Steps between C-alpha positions, in 0.01 A plus 500: 500500500696632783477183685645309183792764483568434873512117458728521190729745695489248800609204276747698295689669793868435567419379857267242375746388223776468759267299720426270208866463404587410867212235495617356169188611313530615137257799431327482167356828382391613148477842347191699547228416265671163394280215432705289726429709806506241792117507540510162677772610752307814563172325563683243730650787698171686529339181625775443763471861621119499514482151685789545736567865559179685475402619846783335664709723730810276467662199635690454835806354336656411162435134575136557562477694168681221314267226647205708391619543155586125475149401620342744254731356204410145590131586492536706189694218317295205615157577648387848374272489187630684191272655249757402224467125599118509464460601878687183596798480737834417345499153654139423357606630165819297491320187632240534212773571246696186603197286487403624152849433378521148639155422352604629159835306511306180590237557228773524230 
């Protein structure tokens, strides 16, 4: 429970909000206990932290950190298997979806 409070405080802090504003990022936060509680974003952030930050002392430069994040995002969005997609990568899922859509269109 304490860890959850710390994470919430981290993402609701003025410093974090200012950094988002400077980067052109619009924050989306719902009220505590709301059914629209950003569960997908929280899951994404937890995965990002676990797979890139855990056990890592830091990066030698901002450029190195950005490149590492870009590599992770590319893998996450194209290659990494997602349980929500039937344990397929987004590319495999979209390819299968397009093939199904084309087949259904041709059959009609």
